[in-house]
C-alpha positions in Angstrom: 106.2 -76.6 -191.0 103.0 -78.0 -189.7 104.7 -81.2 -188.7 107.3 -79.2 -186.8 104.6 -77.4 -184.9 103.0 -80.7 -183.9 106.4 -82.1 -182.7 107.0 -78.9 -180.6 103.5 -79.2 -179.0 104.1 -82.8 -178.1 107.4 -81.9 -176.6 105.8 -79.1 -174.5 103.1 -81.5 -173.4 105.6 -84.1 -172.3 107.5 -81.6 -170.3 104.4 -80.4 -168.5 103.5 -84.0 -167.6 106.9 -84.6 -166.3 106.8 -81.5 -164.1 103.4 -82.5 -162.6 104.7 -86.0 -161.8 107.5 -84.5 -159.7 105.0 -82.5 -157.6 103.2 -84.7 -155.0 99.5 -84.7 -155.8 98.6 -85.6 -152.2 99.3 -83.3 -149.3 101.7 -84.8 -146.8 100.1 -86.8 -144.1 100.4 -84.9 -140.8 102.0 -86.8 -137.9 99.2 -88.4 -135.9 98.6 -86.6 -132.7 100.0 -88.6 -129.8 97.3 -89.9 -127.5 97.3 -88.4 -124.0 99.0 -90.6 -121.5 96.5 -92.7 -119.5 96.3 -91.3 -116.0 95.2 -93.7 -113.3 92.5 -92.1 -111.1 93.9 -91.1 -107.7 92.1 -92.9 -104.9 91.7 -90.4 -102.1 92.1 -91.8 -98.6 88.8 -90.7 -97.2 88.3 -91.1 -93.5 85.2 -93.1 -92.6 82.2 -90.8 -92.3 80.7 -92.9 -89.6 82.2 -92.1 -86.3 82.9 -94.9 -84.0 80.5 -94.9 -81.0 82.0 -93.2 -78.0 83.3 -95.7 -75.5 81.7 -95.4 -72.1 84.0 -94.4 -69.4 85.3 -97.5 -67.5 85.6 -97.0 -63.8 89.1 -97.4 -62.5 90.1 -100.6 -60.6 90.4 -98.6 -57.4 86.8 -97.2 -57.8 85.5 -100.7 -58.6 87.2 -102.1 -55.6 85.9 -99.4 -53.4 82.4 -100.0 -54.6 82.7 -103.7 -54.0 84.0 -103.0 -50.5 81.1 -100.7 -49.8 78.6 -103.4 -50.8 80.1 -105.6 -48.1 80.0 -103.0 -45.4 77.2 -102.6 -42.8 74.8 -99.9 -44.1 75.5 -97.7 -41.1 79.0 -97.0 -42.5 77.7 -95.9 -45.9 75.2 -93.2 -44.9 76.3 -89.7 -45.9 76.8 -87.3 -43.0 77.8 -83.7 -42.8 80.6 -82.4 -40.5 78.9 -79.8 -38.4 82.0 -77.7 -38.1 83.3 -77.8 -41.7 80.2 -78.5 -43.8 82.1 -81.3 -45.6 80.2 -84.5 -46.3 81.6 -87.9 -45.3 80.7 -91.5 -44.5 82.1 -93.7 -41.7 83.6 -95.8 -44.4 85.8 -92.9 -45.4 87.9 -93.7 -42.4 88.8 -97.2 -43.7 92.2 -98.3 -42.4 91.7 -96.4 -39.1 90.0 -97.2 -35.9 86.8 -95.2 -35.3 84.9 -94.6 -32.1 81.3 -93.6 -32.8 79.4 -91.9 -29.9 75.7 -91.2 -30.3 74.9 -88.2 -28.1 72.7 -85.2 -27.5 73.6 -81.6 -26.5 71.0 -81.7 -23.7 72.4 -84.9 -22.1 74.8 -84.4 -19.1 75.9 -88.0 -19.3 77.0 -87.5 -22.8 79.2 -84.5 -21.8 80.9 -86.6 -19.2 81.5 -89.5 -21.6 82.7 -87.2 -24.3 85.1 -85.7 -21.8 86.5 -89.2 -21.3 86.7 -89.6 -25.0 88.7 -86.4 -25.3 91.3 -87.6 -22.7 91.6 -90.9 -24.6 92.1 -89.1 -27.9 95.0 -87.2 -26.5 96.8 -90.5 -25.7 96.3 -91.9 -29.2 97.7 -91.2 -32.7 95.9 -89.9 -35.8 95.2 -93.5 -36.7 92.2 -93.2 -34.4 89.1 -91.1 -35.3 86.3 -90.0 -32.9 82.8 -89.2 -34.2 79.9 -87.8 -32.1 76.5 -88.3 -33.7 73.7 -86.1 -32.5 70.5 -88.2 -32.0 67.2 -87.6 -30.2 67.2 -83.9 -30.7 66.3 -81.3 -33.3 69.4 -79.1 -33.8 71.2 -77.3 -36.6 74.7 -77.9 -37.7 75.7 -74.4 -36.5 74.3 -75.1 -33.0 76.0 -78.5 -32.8 79.3 -76.9 -33.9 78.9 -74.2 -31.2 78.3 -76.8 -28.6 81.4 -78.7 -29.5 83.5 -75.5 -29.4 82.0 -74.4 -26.1 82.8 -77.8 -24.5 86.2 -78.0 -26.0 85.4 -81.3 -27.8 87.8 -81.5 -30.8 85.9 -84.4 -32.3 84.0 -84.9 -35.6 80.4 -83.9 -34.8 77.5 -84.6 -37.2 73.7 -84.8 -37.0 72.4 -88.3 -37.5 70.0 -88.2 -40.5 66.8 -90.1 -40.6 68.5 -92.7 -42.7 71.3 -93.0 -40.1 68.8 -93.3 -37.2 67.2 -96.1 -39.0 70.5 -97.9 -39.8 71.6 -97.5 -36.1 68.4 -99.0 -35.0 68.6 -101.9 -37.4 72.2 -102.6 -36.4 72.0 -102.1 -32.6 68.4 -101.7 -31.6 66.8 -98.7 -29.9 69.5 -98.5 -27.3 71.7 -96.8 -29.9 69.3 -93.8 -29.9 69.2 -93.4 -26.1 71.8 -90.7 -25.3 71.7 -90.9 -21.4 72.9 -94.5 -21.7 76.1 -93.2 -23.4 76.0 -95.7 -26.3 79.1 -96.1 -28.4 80.7 -98.6 -30.8 84.0 -99.2 -32.5 84.7 -99.7 -36.3 88.0 -101.6 -36.8 90.4 -100.7 -39.6 89.1 -103.6 -41.7 85.5 -102.3 -41.5 84.2 -104.8 -39.0 82.3 -103.5 -36.1 82.1 -104.1 -32.4 78.9 -104.6 -30.4 77.2 -101.6 -28.9 78.6 -100.5 -25.5 76.7 -98.5 -23.0 77.6 -96.7 -19.8 80.7 -94.7 -18.9 84.1 -95.8 -20.0 87.1 -94.1 -18.3 89.9 -92.8 -20.6 92.3 -95.6 -19.9 89.7 -98.2 -20.6 88.8 -96.5 -23.9 92.5 -96.4 -24.9 92.8 -100.1 -24.2 89.6 -101.0 -26.1 90.6 -98.9 -29.1 94.2 -100.2 -29.2 93.0 -103.8 -29.2 90.4 -103.0 -31.9 93.2 -101.5 -34.0 95.1 -104.8 -33.9 98.2 -103.0 -32.6 
């Protein structure tokens, strides 16, 4: 009986060991977590933070040519004047390409009125390619008074007061005779900017037309 009990106990123990062997003693290994994909850093296209220095404005070819031309012109043509009737500023060089008659004068001068009358008659025989400028010299007068004088006399010319700078340039170019209104001084600027000598004395309309036409190269 005791022997049977031992055999039964051994049998039960063997069955228990067999059951434990069938059950895994180690917990299943979990699947390794996949590594996150490697992401290449995005390189942002960053605009340069340093601004390029602003380029200085380059003068146009026309402006540079005009400046070069002015450097070669007699100074008397580059002095700024004011049109007594309109108030607009101008220089004698602004009429480049045209033939210009310049007549120094004074409102108190009777010889000047006679000569300017001849100029008006000549002007009526010529085209718009000819310009006539009367410069008030040897008097203290305002633009409005000079414009009123021109209107009163019927002189449809460009009237301007010669500034101190212009008076000096006229003297340097032609001498004091250019500032003596009773001698009716006048000179011509040709279309290419070259200038005639200073003429004095009366010139009748027909002679003025001839002189101006020849100066124009026509």
